[in-house]
DSSP file (Angstrom, degrees, kcal/mol; ACC not computed):
  #  RESIDUE AA STRUCTURE BP1 BP2  ACC     N-H-->O    O-->H-N    N-H-->O    O-->H-N    TCO  KAPPA ALPHA  PHI   PSI    X-CA   Y-CA   Z-CA
    1    1 A M              0   0    0      0, 0.0     2,-0.0     0, 0.0     0, 0.0   0.000 360.0 360.0 360.0 131.9  -23.0  -11.7    4.8
    2    2 A S     >  -     0   0    0      1,-0.1     4,-2.4     4,-0.0     5,-0.2  -0.258 360.0-112.1 -71.9 162.1  -21.6  -12.4    1.4
    3    3 A R  H  > S+     0   0    0      1,-0.2     4,-2.5     2,-0.2     5,-0.2   0.904 118.7  50.7 -60.5 -41.8  -18.1  -13.6    0.9
    4    4 A N  H  > S+     0   0    0      2,-0.2     4,-2.5     1,-0.2    -1,-0.2   0.894 109.8  49.3 -64.8 -39.8  -17.0  -10.3   -0.8
    5    5 A A  H  > S+     0   0    0      2,-0.2     4,-2.5     1,-0.2    -1,-0.2   0.905 111.6  49.4 -65.5 -40.3  -18.5   -8.3    2.1
    6    6 A A  H  X S+     0   0    0     -4,-2.4     4,-2.5     2,-0.2    -2,-0.2   0.912 112.0  48.1 -64.6 -41.9  -16.6  -10.5    4.6
    7    7 A L  H  X S+     0   0    0     -4,-2.5     4,-2.8     2,-0.2    -2,-0.2   0.904 111.4  50.9 -64.1 -40.4  -13.4  -10.1    2.7
    8    8 A S  H  X S+     0   0    0     -4,-2.5     4,-2.6     2,-0.2    -2,-0.2   0.908 111.2  47.6 -64.1 -41.8  -13.9   -6.3    2.5
    9    9 A D  H  X S+     0   0    0     -4,-2.5     4,-2.3     2,-0.2    -2,-0.2   0.915 113.3  48.4 -64.0 -42.6  -14.5   -6.2    6.3
   10   10 A T  H  X S+     0   0    0     -4,-2.5     4,-2.1     2,-0.2    -2,-0.2   0.910 111.9  50.5 -61.9 -42.7  -11.4   -8.3    6.9
   11   11 A A  H  X S+     0   0    0     -4,-2.8     4,-2.2     2,-0.2    -2,-0.2   0.937 111.1  46.6 -62.0 -48.6   -9.4   -6.1    4.6
   12   12 A Q  H  X S+     0   0    0     -4,-2.6     4,-2.3     1,-0.2    -1,-0.2   0.896 111.1  52.6 -63.2 -39.7  -10.5   -2.9    6.2
   13   13 A A  H  X S+     0   0    0     -4,-2.3     4,-2.2     1,-0.2    -1,-0.2   0.887 107.8  52.3 -63.2 -38.3   -9.8   -4.3    9.7
   14   14 A Y  H  X S+     0   0    0     -4,-2.1     4,-2.4     2,-0.2     5,-0.2   0.941 109.4  48.1 -63.7 -46.7   -6.3   -5.3    8.6
   15   15 A V  H  X S+     0   0    0     -4,-2.2     4,-2.8     1,-0.2    -2,-0.2   0.919 111.7  50.3 -59.9 -42.9   -5.5   -1.8    7.3
   16   16 A E  H  X S+     0   0    0     -4,-2.3     4,-2.5     2,-0.2    -1,-0.2   0.868 109.5  50.7 -66.5 -35.6   -6.8   -0.3   10.6
   17   17 A R  H  X S+     0   0    0     -4,-2.2     4,-2.2     2,-0.2    -1,-0.2   0.923 113.2  45.5 -64.7 -43.3   -4.6   -2.7   12.7
   18   18 A R  H  X S+     0   0    0     -4,-2.4     4,-2.3     2,-0.2    -2,-0.2   0.908 113.4  49.8 -66.0 -41.4   -1.5   -1.7   10.6
   19   19 A R  H  X S+     0   0    0     -4,-2.8     4,-2.9    -5,-0.2     5,-0.2   0.921 111.0  49.4 -62.2 -44.5   -2.4    2.0   10.9
   20   20 A A  H  X S+     0   0    0     -4,-2.5     4,-2.5     1,-0.2    -2,-0.2   0.892 109.8  51.6 -63.2 -40.4   -2.9    1.7   14.6
   21   21 A R  H  X S+     0   0    0     -4,-2.2     4,-1.6     2,-0.2    -1,-0.2   0.928 113.4  44.5 -61.8 -44.6    0.5   -0.1   15.0
   22   22 A I  H  X S+     0   0    0     -4,-2.3     4,-1.1     2,-0.2    -2,-0.2   0.944 114.7  47.2 -66.0 -48.4    2.2    2.6   13.1
   23   23 A C  H  < S+     0   0    0     -4,-2.9     3,-0.4     1,-0.2     5,-0.2   0.881 112.6  50.0 -62.9 -38.3    0.5    5.5   14.9
   24   24 A A  H  < S+     0   0    0     -4,-2.5    -1,-0.2    -5,-0.2    -2,-0.2   0.825 110.3  51.2 -68.9 -30.7    1.2    4.0   18.3
   25   25 A G  H  < S+     0   0    0     -4,-1.6    -1,-0.2    -5,-0.2    -2,-0.2   0.631  88.8  97.7 -84.2 -13.5    4.8    3.5   17.5
   26   26 A L     <  -     0   0    0     -4,-1.1     4,-0.1    -3,-0.4   133,-0.0  -0.455  65.6-146.9 -74.5 147.7    5.5    7.0   16.3
   27   27 A Q  S    S+     0   0    0     -2,-0.1    -1,-0.1     2,-0.1    -3,-0.1  -0.087  82.8  50.1-103.3  33.3    7.0    9.4   18.8
   28   28 A R  S    S-     0   0    0     -5,-0.2     2,-0.1     0, 0.0    -2,-0.1  -0.957 105.6 -72.1-155.9 163.8    5.1   12.3   17.3
   29   29 A P        -     0   0    0      0, 0.0     2,-0.6     0, 0.0    -2,-0.1  -0.441  50.6-124.5 -63.0 135.2    1.5   13.0   16.3
   30   30 A A        +     0   0    0     -2,-0.1     2,-0.4    -4,-0.1   128,-0.1  -0.732  35.4 178.5 -85.0 118.7    0.5   10.9   13.2
   31   31 A Q        -     0   0    0     -2,-0.6     2,-0.2   126,-0.3     3,-0.1  -0.984  26.4-128.7-126.4 128.9   -0.8   13.2   10.5
   32   32 A V    >   -     0   0    0     -2,-0.4     3,-1.3     1,-0.1   125,-0.2  -0.480  41.3 -96.4 -68.3 140.4   -1.9   12.1    7.1
   33   33 A V  T 3  S-     0   0    0    123,-2.6     4,-0.1     1,-0.3    -1,-0.1  -0.407 103.5  -9.1 -57.3 127.7   -0.3   14.1    4.3
   34   34 A A  T >  S+     0   0    0      1,-0.1     3,-2.4    -2,-0.1    -1,-0.3   0.877  76.6 173.4  49.2  49.2   -2.7   16.9    3.3
   35   35 A A  T <  S+     0   0    0     -3,-1.3    -1,-0.1     1,-0.3    -2,-0.1   0.741  76.2  55.7 -58.4 -22.6   -5.5   15.6    5.4
   36   36 A D  T 3  S+     0   0    0     -4,-0.2    -1,-0.3     2,-0.1    -2,-0.1   0.302  79.8 129.8 -94.1   9.6   -7.5   18.7    4.5
   37   37 A A  S <  S-     0   0    0     -3,-2.4     3,-0.1    -4,-0.1    70,-0.1  -0.279  71.2 -97.5 -64.4 149.2   -7.2   18.2    0.7
   38   38 A E        -     0   0    0      1,-0.1    -1,-0.1    68,-0.1    71,-0.1  -0.510  45.6-113.7 -68.1 128.7  -10.4   18.4   -1.3
   39   39 A P        -     0   0    0      0, 0.0    -1,-0.1     0, 0.0     3,-0.1  -0.278  27.6-117.4 -65.0 148.7  -11.7   14.9   -2.0
   40   40 A L        -     0   0    0      1,-0.1    67,-0.0     2,-0.1     5,-0.0  -0.503  34.0 -96.6 -80.2 153.1  -11.7   13.6   -5.5
   41   41 A P     >  -     0   0    0      0, 0.0     4,-2.2     0, 0.0     3,-0.5  -0.327  38.5-108.5 -63.7 155.7  -15.0   12.7   -7.2
   42   42 A V  H  > S+     0   0    0      1,-0.2     4,-2.6     2,-0.2     5,-0.2   0.871 117.8  55.0 -56.7 -41.7  -15.8    9.0   -7.1
   43   43 A D  H  > S+     0   0    0      1,-0.2     4,-2.0     2,-0.2    -1,-0.2   0.874 109.0  47.9 -64.1 -35.6  -15.1    8.4  -10.8
   44   44 A R  H  > S+     0   0    0     -3,-0.5     4,-2.7     2,-0.2    -1,-0.2   0.898 110.9  51.3 -69.4 -40.7  -11.6    9.8  -10.4
   45   45 A L  H  X S+     0   0    0     -4,-2.2     4,-2.5     1,-0.2    -2,-0.2   0.917 110.6  48.8 -60.8 -42.7  -11.0    7.7   -7.3
   46   46 A Q  H  X S+     0   0    0     -4,-2.6     4,-2.4     2,-0.2    -1,-0.2   0.901 111.1  50.3 -64.2 -40.6  -12.1    4.6   -9.3
   47   47 A F  H  X S+     0   0    0     -4,-2.0     4,-2.3     2,-0.2    -2,-0.2   0.938 111.7  47.1 -62.1 -47.1   -9.8    5.5  -12.2
   48   48 A I  H  X S+     0   0    0     -4,-2.7     4,-2.4     1,-0.2    -2,-0.2   0.900 111.0  52.2 -63.3 -40.4   -6.8    6.0   -9.8
   49   49 A R  H  X S+     0   0    0     -4,-2.5     4,-2.8     2,-0.2    -1,-0.2   0.932 108.9  50.0 -61.2 -44.9   -7.6    2.7   -8.1
   50   50 A R  H  X S+     0   0    0     -4,-2.4     4,-2.4     1,-0.2    -2,-0.2   0.902 110.3  50.6 -60.9 -40.1   -7.7    0.9  -11.5
   51   51 A E  H  X S+     0   0    0     -4,-2.3     4,-2.3     2,-0.2    -1,-0.2   0.919 111.7  47.6 -62.6 -43.2   -4.3    2.4  -12.4
   52   52 A A  H  X S+     0   0    0     -4,-2.4     4,-2.7     2,-0.2    -2,-0.2   0.906 110.7  51.9 -64.6 -41.6   -2.8    1.3   -9.1
   53   53 A E  H  X S+     0   0    0     -4,-2.8     4,-2.8     2,-0.2     5,-0.2   0.925 109.4  50.0 -60.0 -44.6   -4.3   -2.2   -9.6
   54   54 A E  H  X S+     0   0    0     -4,-2.4     4,-2.6     1,-0.2     5,-0.2   0.919 111.3  48.2 -61.8 -44.3   -2.7   -2.4  -13.0
   55   55 A L  H  X S+     0   0    0     -4,-2.3     4,-2.7     2,-0.2     5,-0.3   0.933 112.1  50.4 -60.2 -45.8    0.7   -1.3  -11.7
   56   56 A Y  H  X S+     0   0    0     -4,-2.7     4,-2.5     1,-0.2     5,-0.2   0.956 113.9  43.0 -56.8 -53.9    0.4   -3.9   -8.9
   57   57 A W  H  X S+     0   0    0     -4,-2.8     4,-2.6     1,-0.2    -1,-0.2   0.887 114.8  50.2 -65.2 -38.9   -0.5   -6.8  -11.1
   58   58 A N  H  X S+     0   0    0     -4,-2.6     4,-2.2    -5,-0.2    -1,-0.2   0.929 114.1  43.7 -64.5 -44.8    2.1   -5.8  -13.8
   59   59 A E  H  X S+     0   0    0     -4,-2.7     4,-1.9    -5,-0.2    -2,-0.2   0.872 114.8  49.7 -71.0 -35.1    5.0   -5.5  -11.3
   60   60 A L  H  X S+     0   0    0     -4,-2.5     4,-2.1    -5,-0.3    -2,-0.2   0.923 111.5  48.8 -66.2 -43.8    3.9   -8.7   -9.5
   61   61 A A  H  X S+     0   0    0     -4,-2.6     4,-2.0    -5,-0.2    -2,-0.2   0.897 109.3  53.0 -62.8 -40.5    3.8  -10.6  -12.8
   62   62 A W  H  X S+     0   0    0     -4,-2.2     4,-2.4     1,-0.2     5,-0.3   0.918 109.6  48.2 -61.4 -43.0    7.2   -9.3  -13.8
   63   63 A E  H  X S+     0   0    0     -4,-1.9     4,-2.8     1,-0.2    -1,-0.2   0.880 108.5  54.4 -66.2 -36.9    8.7  -10.5  -10.5
   64   64 A E  H  < S+     0   0    0     -4,-2.1    -1,-0.2     1,-0.2    -2,-0.2   0.881 113.4  43.5 -62.3 -37.0    7.0  -13.9  -11.0
   65   65 A L  H  < S+     0   0    0     -4,-2.0    -2,-0.2    -5,-0.1    -1,-0.2   0.873 129.3  22.8 -74.4 -38.2    8.7  -14.2  -14.4
   66   66 A T  H  < S-     0   0    0     -4,-2.4    -3,-0.2    -5,-0.2    -2,-0.2   0.747  73.8-150.9-106.2 -27.1   12.1  -12.9  -13.4
   67   67 A D    ><  +     0   0    0     -4,-2.8     3,-1.0    -5,-0.3    -4,-0.1   0.864  42.2 152.1  51.0  37.6   12.7  -13.4   -9.7
   68   68 A E  T 3   +     0   0    0      1,-0.2    -1,-0.1    -6,-0.2    -5,-0.1   0.822  64.5  44.6 -66.3 -32.8   15.0  -10.4   -9.9
   69   69 A E  T 3  S+     0   0    0     -6,-0.1     7,-2.1     2,-0.0     2,-0.3   0.002  79.1 137.2-107.9  29.2   14.5   -9.2   -6.4
   70   70 A V  E <   +A   75   0A   0     -3,-1.0     5,-0.3     5,-0.2     3,-0.0  -0.587  22.2 169.7 -78.4 134.2   14.7  -12.6   -4.5
   71   71 A I  E >   -A   74   0A   0      3,-2.9     3,-2.5    -2,-0.3     2,-0.1  -0.896  51.6 -69.6-131.1 163.9   16.8  -12.6   -1.3
   72   72 A P  T 3  S+     0   0    0      0, 0.0     3,-0.1     0, 0.0     0, 0.0  -0.374 124.9  17.8 -55.5 124.1   17.1  -15.3    1.3
   73   73 A G  T 3  S-     0   0    0     -2,-0.1     2,-0.3     1,-0.1    -3,-0.0   0.426 131.7 -41.8  94.6  -0.8   13.7  -15.4    3.0
   74   74 A G  E <  S-A   71   0A   0     -3,-2.5    -3,-2.9     2,-0.0     2,-0.3  -0.995  78.4 -46.2 154.5-145.6   11.6  -13.6    0.4
   75   75 A H  E     -A   70   0A   0     -2,-0.3     2,-1.2    -5,-0.3    -5,-0.2  -0.912  45.1-110.1-129.4 153.3   11.6  -10.7   -2.0
   76   76 A L    >>  -     0   0    0     -7,-2.1     4,-1.8    -2,-0.3     3,-1.2  -0.734  31.5-166.3 -84.3  96.6   12.6   -7.0   -1.6
   77   77 A T  H 3> S+     0   0    0     -2,-1.2     4,-2.0     1,-0.3    -1,-0.2   0.861  84.0  57.8 -55.5 -40.6    9.1   -5.5   -1.9
   78   78 A E  H 34 S+     0   0    0      1,-0.2    -1,-0.3     2,-0.2     7,-0.1   0.836 112.0  42.1 -60.1 -32.5   10.5   -2.0   -2.4
   79   79 A M  H <4 S+     0   0    0     -3,-1.2    -1,-0.2     1,-0.2    -2,-0.2   0.737 111.2  54.7 -87.3 -24.6   12.3   -3.2   -5.5
   80   80 A V  H  < S+     0   0    0     -4,-1.8    -2,-0.2     1,-0.2     3,-0.2   0.840 117.8  34.5 -74.5 -33.6    9.5   -5.4   -6.8
   81   81 A F     X  +     0   0    0     -4,-2.0     4,-2.3    -5,-0.2    -1,-0.2  -0.339  69.6 136.4-119.1  49.7    7.0   -2.5   -6.8
   82   82 A P  H  > S+     0   0    0      0, 0.0     4,-2.2     0, 0.0     5,-0.2   0.912  78.2  46.0 -66.9 -40.2    9.0    0.7   -7.7
   83   83 A G  H  > S+     0   0    0      2,-0.2     4,-2.2    -3,-0.2     5,-0.1   0.899 112.5  51.0 -67.2 -40.0    6.4    2.0  -10.1
   84   84 A F  H  > S+     0   0    0      2,-0.2     4,-2.1     1,-0.2    -1,-0.2   0.937 112.7  45.2 -61.5 -48.2    3.6    1.3   -7.7
   85   85 A L  H  X S+     0   0    0     -4,-2.3     4,-2.5     1,-0.2    -1,-0.2   0.863 111.8  52.2 -67.4 -35.4    5.3    3.1   -4.9
   86   86 A A  H  X S+     0   0    0     -4,-2.2     4,-2.4    -5,-0.2    -1,-0.2   0.884 107.7  53.3 -65.6 -37.6    6.3    6.1   -7.1
   87   87 A F  H  X S+     0   0    0     -4,-2.2     4,-1.5     2,-0.2    -2,-0.2   0.932 109.7  47.5 -60.4 -46.7    2.6    6.3   -8.1
   88   88 A V  H  X S+     0   0    0     -4,-2.1     4,-0.6     1,-0.2     3,-0.4   0.930 111.5  50.4 -60.8 -46.2    1.6    6.5   -4.5
   89   89 A E  H >< S+     0   0    0     -4,-2.5     3,-1.1     1,-0.2     4,-0.3   0.889 107.0  55.3 -60.6 -38.6    4.3    9.1   -3.8
   90   90 A G  H >< S+     0   0    0     -4,-2.4     3,-0.8     1,-0.3    -1,-0.2   0.831 103.6  54.9 -63.0 -32.1    3.0   11.2   -6.7
   91   91 A L  H 3< S+     0   0    0     -4,-1.5    16,-4.0    -3,-0.4    -1,-0.3   0.642 110.0  47.9 -73.5 -13.7   -0.5   11.2   -5.2
   92   92 A L  T << S+     0   0    0     -3,-1.1     2,-0.3    -4,-0.6    -1,-0.2   0.307  73.4 133.8-111.1   7.7    1.0   12.7   -2.0
   93   93 A V    <   +     0   0    0     -3,-0.8    12,-0.2    -4,-0.3     3,-0.1  -0.428  19.2 165.8 -61.7 120.7    3.1   15.5   -3.5
   94   94 A D        +     0   0    0     -2,-0.3     2,-0.4     1,-0.2    10,-0.2   0.375  58.2  49.1-120.0   2.5    2.3   18.5   -1.4
   95   95 A R        +     0   0    0      8,-0.1    -1,-0.2    10,-0.0    10,-0.1  -0.996  57.7 176.9-141.8 137.2    5.2   20.8   -2.3
   96   96 A V        -     0   0    0     -2,-0.4     8,-0.1    -3,-0.1     4,-0.0  -0.926  41.8 -84.5-131.6 159.2    6.5   21.8   -5.8
   97   97 A P    >   -     0   0    0      0, 0.0     3,-2.0     0, 0.0    -1,-0.0  -0.224  42.7-110.6 -60.2 154.9    9.2   24.2   -6.8
   98   98 A A  T 3  S+     0   0    0      1,-0.3    -2,-0.0     3,-0.0     0, 0.0   0.804 118.2  51.9 -58.1 -31.1    8.2   27.9   -7.1
   99   99 A D  T 3  S+     0   0    0      2,-0.0    -1,-0.3     3,-0.0     2,-0.0   0.266  80.6 131.2 -92.7  13.5    8.5   27.8  -10.9
  100  100 A A    <   -     0   0    0     -3,-2.0    -4,-0.1     1,-0.1     4,-0.0  -0.327  60.8-133.3 -64.7 147.8    6.3   24.7  -11.3
  101  101 A L  S    S+     0   0    0      1,-0.1    -1,-0.1     2,-0.0    -3,-0.0   0.673  88.0  30.4 -77.9 -17.2    3.6   25.0  -13.9
  102  102 A A  S    S-     0   0    0      0, 0.0    -1,-0.1     0, 0.0     3,-0.1  -0.981  86.1-109.1-139.9 151.7    0.9   23.6  -11.6
  103  103 A P        -     0   0    0      0, 0.0     2,-0.2     0, 0.0    -8,-0.1  -0.327  44.7 -90.9 -74.5 162.3    0.3   23.6   -7.9
  104  104 A A        -     0   0    0    -10,-0.2   -10,-0.1    -8,-0.1    -8,-0.1  -0.542  40.6-175.3 -70.3 136.6    0.7   20.6   -5.7
  105  105 A R        -     0   0    0     -2,-0.2   -12,-0.2   -12,-0.2   -11,-0.1  -0.672   7.1-166.5-134.8  80.3   -2.5   18.7   -5.4
  106  106 A P        -     0   0    0      0, 0.0   -14,-0.3     0, 0.0     3,-0.1  -0.346   5.8-161.0 -68.8 149.6   -2.1   15.8   -2.9
  107  107 A H    >>  +     0   0    0    -16,-4.0     4,-1.4     1,-0.1     3,-0.8  -0.618  22.3 163.2-132.8  73.7   -4.8   13.1   -2.9
  108  108 A P  H 3> S+     0   0    0      0, 0.0     4,-2.3     0, 0.0     5,-0.1   0.798  78.1  63.6 -62.8 -26.1   -4.7   11.1    0.4
  109  109 A D  H 3> S+     0   0    0      1,-0.2     4,-1.7     2,-0.2     5,-0.1   0.868 101.6  50.3 -64.6 -34.8   -8.2    9.9   -0.3
  110  110 A A  H <> S+     0   0    0     -3,-0.8     4,-1.9     2,-0.2    -1,-0.2   0.880 108.9  51.3 -68.4 -37.7   -6.9    8.1   -3.5
  111  111 A V  H  X S+     0   0    0     -4,-1.4     4,-2.2     2,-0.2    -2,-0.2   0.884 107.2  53.4 -66.7 -37.6   -4.1    6.6   -1.4
  112  112 A E  H  X S+     0   0    0     -4,-2.3     4,-1.7     1,-0.2    -1,-0.2   0.896 107.7  51.2 -62.0 -39.0   -6.7    5.3    1.1
  113  113 A E  H  X S+     0   0    0     -4,-1.7     4,-1.9     2,-0.2    -2,-0.2   0.875 108.3  51.7 -65.4 -37.5   -8.6    3.7   -1.9
  114  114 A I  H  X S+     0   0    0     -4,-1.9     4,-2.6     1,-0.2    -2,-0.2   0.888 106.2  54.6 -65.5 -39.4   -5.3    2.0   -2.9
  115  115 A L  H  X S+     0   0    0     -4,-2.2     4,-2.7     1,-0.2    -2,-0.2   0.887 105.0  53.8 -60.9 -38.5   -4.9    0.7    0.6
  116  116 A V  H  X S+     0   0    0     -4,-1.7     4,-2.5     2,-0.2    -2,-0.2   0.936 108.8  49.0 -61.2 -45.9   -8.4   -0.8    0.3
  117  117 A F  H  X S+     0   0    0     -4,-1.9     4,-2.5     2,-0.2    -2,-0.2   0.948 112.5  47.5 -57.7 -49.6   -7.4   -2.6   -2.9
  118  118 A L  H  X S+     0   0    0     -4,-2.6     4,-2.5     1,-0.2    -2,-0.2   0.915 112.8  48.4 -60.0 -43.4   -4.2   -3.9   -1.3
  119  119 A A  H  X S+     0   0    0     -4,-2.7     4,-2.5     2,-0.2    -1,-0.2   0.878 110.5  51.2 -67.0 -36.8   -6.0   -5.1    1.8
  120  120 A E  H  X S+     0   0    0     -4,-2.5     4,-2.4     2,-0.2    -1,-0.2   0.910 110.4  49.5 -64.4 -41.0   -8.7   -6.8   -0.3
  121  121 A R  H  X S+     0   0    0     -4,-2.5     4,-2.4     2,-0.2    -2,-0.2   0.911 111.1  49.6 -63.6 -41.3   -5.9   -8.6   -2.3
  122  122 A L  H  X S+     0   0    0     -4,-2.5     4,-2.4     2,-0.2    -2,-0.2   0.913 110.8  49.8 -62.8 -43.3   -4.3   -9.7    1.0
  123  123 A A  H  X S+     0   0    0     -4,-2.5     4,-2.5     2,-0.2    -2,-0.2   0.894 110.9  50.0 -63.5 -40.1   -7.6  -11.0    2.3
  124  124 A E  H  X S+     0   0    0     -4,-2.4     4,-2.4     2,-0.2    -2,-0.2   0.932 111.8  47.2 -63.3 -45.8   -8.2  -12.9   -0.9
  125  125 A A  H  X S+     0   0    0     -4,-2.4     4,-2.4     1,-0.2    -2,-0.2   0.892 112.4  50.1 -63.7 -39.4   -4.7  -14.5   -0.8
  126  126 A T  H  X S+     0   0    0     -4,-2.4     4,-2.8     2,-0.2    -1,-0.2   0.917 110.4  49.7 -64.5 -43.3   -5.2  -15.4    2.9
  127  127 A A  H  X S+     0   0    0     -4,-2.5     4,-1.7     2,-0.2    -2,-0.2   0.894 110.1  51.3 -63.0 -39.9   -8.6  -17.0    2.1
  128  128 A E  H  <>S+     0   0    0     -4,-2.4     5,-2.5     2,-0.2    -2,-0.2   0.923 112.1  46.3 -62.4 -44.3   -6.9  -19.0   -0.7
  129  129 A Q  H ><5S+     0   0    0     -4,-2.4     3,-1.7     1,-0.2    -2,-0.2   0.925 111.4  51.3 -63.4 -44.0   -4.2  -20.2    1.6
  130  130 A D  H 3<5S+     0   0    0     -4,-2.8    -1,-0.2     1,-0.3    -2,-0.2   0.803 105.2  57.5 -63.1 -28.9   -6.8  -21.0    4.3
  131  131 A A  T 3<5S-     0   0    0     -4,-1.7    -1,-0.3    -5,-0.2    -2,-0.2   0.450 131.1 -92.7 -82.2   0.0   -8.7  -23.0    1.7
  132  132 A G  T < 5S+     0   0    0     -3,-1.7    -3,-0.2     1,-0.3     2,-0.2   0.419  71.1 152.6 107.9  -1.4   -5.7  -25.2    1.1
  133  133 A A      < -     0   0    0     -5,-2.5     2,-0.4    -6,-0.2    -1,-0.3  -0.445  22.0-171.2 -61.8 130.6   -3.9  -23.4   -1.8
  134  134 A D        +     0   0    0     -2,-0.2     2,-0.5     4,-0.0    -1,-0.1  -0.678  24.9 141.8-130.2  77.6   -0.3  -24.2   -1.5
  135  135 A S     >  -     0   0    0     -2,-0.4     4,-2.4     1,-0.1     5,-0.2  -0.968  47.3-146.4-122.5 131.1    1.7  -22.2   -3.9
  136  136 A R  H  > S+     0   0    0     -2,-0.5     4,-2.6     1,-0.2     5,-0.2   0.904 105.5  53.1 -58.6 -40.7    5.1  -20.6   -3.2
  137  137 A K  H  > S+     0   0    0      1,-0.2     4,-2.4     2,-0.2    -1,-0.2   0.895 108.2  49.6 -63.7 -39.7    4.0  -17.7   -5.5
  138  138 A L  H  > S+     0   0    0      2,-0.2     4,-2.3     1,-0.2    -1,-0.2   0.914 110.7  50.8 -64.2 -42.6    0.8  -17.2   -3.5
  139  139 A V  H  X S+     0   0    0     -4,-2.4     4,-2.3     1,-0.2    -2,-0.2   0.948 115.1  40.4 -62.1 -49.5    2.8  -17.2   -0.2
  140  140 A W  H  X S+     0   0    0     -4,-2.6     4,-2.6     1,-0.2    -1,-0.2   0.847 113.2  54.3 -73.8 -29.3    5.3  -14.6   -1.3
  141  141 A A  H  X S+     0   0    0     -4,-2.4     4,-2.2    -5,-0.2    -1,-0.2   0.905 110.2  48.5 -65.0 -39.2    2.7  -12.5   -3.1
  142  142 A R  H  X S+     0   0    0     -4,-2.3     4,-2.2     2,-0.2    -2,-0.2   0.927 112.4  47.9 -64.0 -45.4    0.7  -12.4    0.2
  143  143 A Q  H  X S+     0   0    0     -4,-2.3     4,-2.1     1,-0.2    -2,-0.2   0.917 113.2  47.4 -62.6 -43.5    3.9  -11.5    2.2
  144  144 A M  H  X S+     0   0    0     -4,-2.6     4,-2.7     1,-0.2    -1,-0.2   0.873 110.0  52.8 -67.6 -35.5    4.8   -8.7   -0.3
  145  145 A T  H  X S+     0   0    0     -4,-2.2     4,-2.0     2,-0.2    -1,-0.2   0.910 108.7  49.9 -66.4 -41.0    1.3   -7.3   -0.3
  146  146 A A  H  X S+     0   0    0     -4,-2.2     4,-1.5     1,-0.2    -2,-0.2   0.921 113.6  46.3 -61.0 -43.0    1.3   -7.1    3.5
  147  147 A R  H  X S+     0   0    0     -4,-2.1     4,-2.5     1,-0.2    -2,-0.2   0.892 108.2  56.4 -65.5 -39.3    4.6   -5.3    3.3
  148  148 A L  H  X S+     0   0    0     -4,-2.7     4,-2.5     1,-0.2    -1,-0.2   0.867 101.8  56.7 -62.6 -36.5    3.3   -3.1    0.6
  149  149 A I  H  X S+     0   0    0     -4,-2.0     4,-2.4     2,-0.2    -1,-0.2   0.938 109.0  46.5 -59.2 -46.3    0.5   -2.0    2.9
  150  150 A D  H  X S+     0   0    0     -4,-1.5     4,-2.7     1,-0.2    -2,-0.2   0.927 111.0  52.0 -61.5 -44.1    3.0   -0.9    5.4
  151  151 A L  H  X S+     0   0    0     -4,-2.5     4,-1.6     1,-0.2    -1,-0.2   0.879 110.7  47.9 -62.2 -37.9    5.1    0.9    2.8
  152  152 A V  H  X S+     0   0    0     -4,-2.5     4,-2.5     2,-0.2    -1,-0.2   0.918 111.8  49.6 -68.4 -42.8    2.0    2.8    1.6
  153  153 A L  H  X S+     0   0    0     -4,-2.4     4,-2.0     1,-0.2    -2,-0.2   0.891 106.6  56.4 -62.3 -38.3    1.1    3.8    5.1
  154  154 A Y  H  <>S+     0   0    0     -4,-2.7     5,-2.7     1,-0.2    -1,-0.2   0.909 111.3  43.6 -58.1 -41.2    4.6    5.0    5.8
  155  155 A R  H ><5S+     0   0    0     -4,-1.6     3,-1.0     3,-0.2    -2,-0.2   0.891 109.7  55.5 -72.0 -39.5    4.3    7.3    2.8
  156  156 A L  H 3<5S+     0   0    0     -4,-2.5  -123,-2.6     1,-0.3    -1,-0.2   0.846 117.3  36.1 -61.8 -34.0    0.8    8.4    3.8
  157  157 A Y  T 3<5S-     0   0    0     -4,-2.0  -126,-0.3  -125,-0.2    -1,-0.3   0.298 109.5-123.8-101.8   7.8    2.1    9.5    7.2
  158  158 A R  T < 5 -     0   0    0     -3,-1.0     2,-0.2     1,-0.2    -3,-0.2   0.911  38.1-171.6  51.1  52.1    5.5   10.7    5.9
  159  159 A L      < -     0   0    0     -5,-2.7    -1,-0.2    -6,-0.1    -2,-0.0  -0.532  18.4-127.5 -73.1 139.2    7.6    8.5    8.1
  160  160 A T     >  -     0   0    0     -2,-0.2     4,-2.4     1,-0.1     5,-0.2  -0.403  26.9-106.1 -76.4 161.8   11.3    9.1    8.1
  161  161 A P  H  > S+     0   0    0      0, 0.0     4,-2.6     0, 0.0     5,-0.2   0.889 123.4  53.4 -55.7 -38.5   13.7    6.2    7.4
  162  162 A A  H  > S+     0   0    0      2,-0.2     4,-2.3     1,-0.2     5,-0.2   0.901 108.6  48.7 -64.6 -40.1   14.6    6.3   11.1
  163  163 A E  H  > S+     0   0    0      2,-0.2     4,-2.3     1,-0.2    -1,-0.2   0.900 111.3  50.4 -65.7 -39.8   10.9    6.0   12.1
  164  164 A Q  H  X S+     0   0    0     -4,-2.4     4,-2.5     2,-0.2     5,-0.2   0.935 110.9  48.5 -62.3 -46.3   10.4    3.2    9.7
  165  165 A E  H  X S+     0   0    0     -4,-2.6     4,-2.4     1,-0.2    -2,-0.2   0.915 111.0  50.6 -60.5 -43.6   13.4    1.3   11.1
  166  166 A R  H  X S+     0   0    0     -4,-2.3     4,-1.6     1,-0.2    -1,-0.2   0.918 111.8  47.4 -61.9 -44.4   12.3    1.8   14.7
  167  167 A L  H  X S+     0   0    0     -4,-2.3     4,-1.0     1,-0.2    -1,-0.2   0.908 113.6  47.4 -63.7 -42.3    8.8    0.5   13.9
  168  168 A E  H  < S+     0   0    0     -4,-2.5    -1,-0.2     1,-0.2    -2,-0.2   0.844 109.8  52.6 -71.4 -32.3   10.1   -2.5   12.1
  169  169 A A  H  < S+     0   0    0     -4,-2.4    -1,-0.2    -5,-0.2    -2,-0.2   0.845 109.8  49.8 -68.7 -32.5   12.6   -3.3   14.8
  170  170 A A  H  <        0   0    0     -4,-1.6    -1,-0.2     1,-0.2    -2,-0.2   0.692 360.0 360.0 -78.5 -18.7    9.7   -3.2   17.4
  171  171 A A     <        0   0    0     -4,-1.0    -1,-0.2    -3,-0.1    -2,-0.1   0.485 360.0 360.0 -74.1 360.0    7.6   -5.6   15.3
């Protein structure tokens, strides 16, 4: 098995563990937003993934330069990645006002593709740490990426703030 295949398997397993934790902790059936939405063509999924990757790297680089969202013990992931999270939310819009010029077209498949990217990035950072890389930036980027996976899953399953708090308190 190649290194990339092993990282991809590790990444997918991580997302599934996080998804299982969230679904098990909910006190309601876990339903993906617009699970019945028509899937996007592969080229559109790849385009959306590249856009998400660019947002991720730009917002991470900005935080590395500025340390704007540092708090004792880490960074406020929600504040480090506002554009990224807004992008994800935009992909999950399933209701629009009656006078909207276009209907809502949620794309949970695109969000799943973004989760794969995040999990691959987390697996890469973990492998770098395991290989002896000792960088404060790597450590906090890894922590924020793990948190970002949860935040994306929260949006994919439309968790309320109370549900999020309950899950995080139980963790």
